[in-house]
C-alpha positions in Angstrom: -166.7 1.2 -232.3 -168.7 0.7 -235.5 -165.8 1.3 -237.8 -163.4 -1.4 -236.4 -166.2 -3.9 -236.4 -167.6 -3.2 -239.8 -164.2 -2.8 -241.4 -163.1 -6.1 -240.1 -166.4 -7.7 -241.2 -165.9 -6.3 -244.7 -162.4 -7.6 -244.9 -163.1 -11.0 -243.3 -162.9 -12.9 -246.5 -159.6 -11.4 -247.5 -158.2 -11.9 -244.0 -159.3 -15.5 -243.9 -157.8 -16.2 -247.3 -154.5 -14.6 -246.2 -154.5 -16.6 -243.1 -154.0 -19.8 -245.1 -150.3 -18.7 -245.7 -149.7 -17.1 -242.2 -151.9 -15.6 -239.5 -153.8 -12.6 -240.6 -153.7 -9.5 -238.3 -156.1 -7.0 -237.1 -154.8 -4.4 -234.6 -157.2 -2.0 -232.9 -155.9 1.2 -231.4 -157.7 1.9 -228.1 -156.4 4.0 -225.1 -155.2 3.5 -221.6 -158.3 5.5 -220.7 -160.3 2.5 -221.6 -158.4 0.5 -218.9 -158.0 3.1 -216.1 -159.8 6.3 -215.2 -158.0 9.6 -216.0 -158.5 12.8 -214.0 -160.4 14.6 -216.8 -164.2 14.4 -217.5 -163.9 12.5 -220.8 -166.8 10.2 -220.3 -167.7 9.3 -223.8 -164.0 8.9 -224.8 -163.2 6.5 -221.9 -166.4 4.5 -222.5 -165.8 4.2 -226.2 -162.2 3.0 -225.6 -163.3 0.5 -223.0 -165.9 -0.7 -225.5 -163.2 -1.1 -228.2 -161.1 -3.1 -225.8 -164.0 -5.5 -225.1 -164.9 -5.6 -228.8 -161.2 -6.6 -229.5 -161.4 -9.4 -227.0 -164.7 -10.7 -228.4 -163.4 -10.5 -232.0 -160.2 -12.3 -231.0 -162.1 -15.2 -229.6 -164.4 -15.5 -232.7 -161.8 -14.9 -235.4 -159.2 -17.2 -234.0 -160.9 -20.2 -235.7 -160.3 -18.4 -239.0 -156.6 -17.9 -238.4 -157.1 -14.2 -237.8 -155.2 -12.6 -234.9 -157.0 -9.7 -233.3 -154.9 -7.5 -231.0 -155.3 -4.1 -229.4 -152.9 -1.4 -228.4 -153.8 0.9 -225.5 -151.3 3.7 -225.5 -151.0 6.3 -222.8 -150.5 10.1 -223.2 -149.6 11.5 -226.7 -149.3 15.1 -227.7 -152.2 15.8 -230.0 -154.9 18.3 -230.8 -157.3 16.1 -228.8 -154.9 15.7 -225.8 -153.9 19.3 -225.4 -152.8 18.6 -221.8 -150.0 16.3 -223.1 -149.3 18.6 -226.0 -149.0 21.9 -224.0 -147.7 20.5 -220.6 -145.7 17.4 -221.7 -143.3 17.6 -218.7 -146.1 17.7 -216.2 -148.0 14.8 -217.8 -144.8 12.8 -218.2 -144.4 12.9 -214.4 -147.5 10.6 -214.2 -146.2 8.1 -216.8 -144.0 5.2 -215.5 -141.3 5.8 -218.1 -141.2 9.5 -217.4 -142.2 10.7 -220.9 -145.2 11.0 -223.1 -145.5 8.8 -226.2 -144.5 9.8 -229.7 -145.1 8.5 -233.3 -142.2 6.0 -233.1 -143.8 4.4 -230.0 -147.0 3.8 -231.9 -145.2 2.6 -235.0 -143.1 0.2 -232.9 -146.1 -1.2 -231.0 -148.0 -1.8 -234.3 -145.0 -3.4 -236.0 -144.3 -5.6 -232.9 -147.9 -6.7 -232.8 -147.9 -7.3 -236.6 -144.8 -9.4 -236.8 -145.3 -11.7 -233.9 -146.0 -15.0 -235.8 -147.1 -17.8 -233.6 -147.3 -16.6 -230.1 -147.2 -13.2 -228.5 -146.1 -13.8 -224.9 -146.6 -11.4 -222.1 -147.9 -11.2 -218.6 -151.2 -10.1 -217.2 -151.1 -6.4 -216.4 -152.8 -5.3 -213.1 -155.2 -3.2 -215.2 -156.4 -6.3 -217.2 -154.1 -6.1 -220.3 -151.1 -8.0 -221.4 -147.7 -6.4 -221.3 -145.3 -7.3 -224.1 -141.7 -6.2 -224.2 -139.9 -5.1 -227.4 -136.4 -3.9 -226.6 -136.6 -0.9 -224.3 -140.2 -0.2 -225.1 -143.1 -1.4 -223.0 -146.4 -1.9 -224.7 -149.7 -2.7 -223.2 -151.7 -5.1 -225.3 -155.3 -5.8 -224.6 -155.7 -9.5 -223.7 -158.4 -12.0 -223.0 -160.4 -12.3 -219.8 -158.8 -13.9 -216.8 -158.3 -17.6 -217.2 -158.2 -17.7 -221.0 -155.0 -18.6 -222.8 -152.8 -15.8 -224.2 -152.4 -16.7 -227.8 -151.9 -14.4 -230.7 -155.6 -14.7 -231.5 -156.6 -13.6 -228.0 -154.1 -10.9 -227.2 
């Protein structure tokens, strides 16, 4: 959690200057494991991703006044060296995913591009796990949003 905070802090001046032309963007990559509990004993991973989600919300509220939009992406299962279950047993893991497949690089790129090009408002609905769900074509992307009762603006999603 230190790196996203200190990197954004270090770039604050440049982001604020850029926001004079159009909203500046910060997109943090968390994990669905920060929103819901998985069956594996990944305590520190889940806790750090939940912390990043909360940090994203906190930064969104603070940086909105500077024209900086802070968003978070909380992807599900992706095949990787860290997620060997998804890598080695993709079909089995995909059965637990609503769309019936694990994510791939294009899903992450699409989510980041979608979050990066949304200009004035990123609209979505409250997800039962506490995020916002945006729709981009056939893709469904969970965005980390503000706490219940706060407006969903690009600076708080």
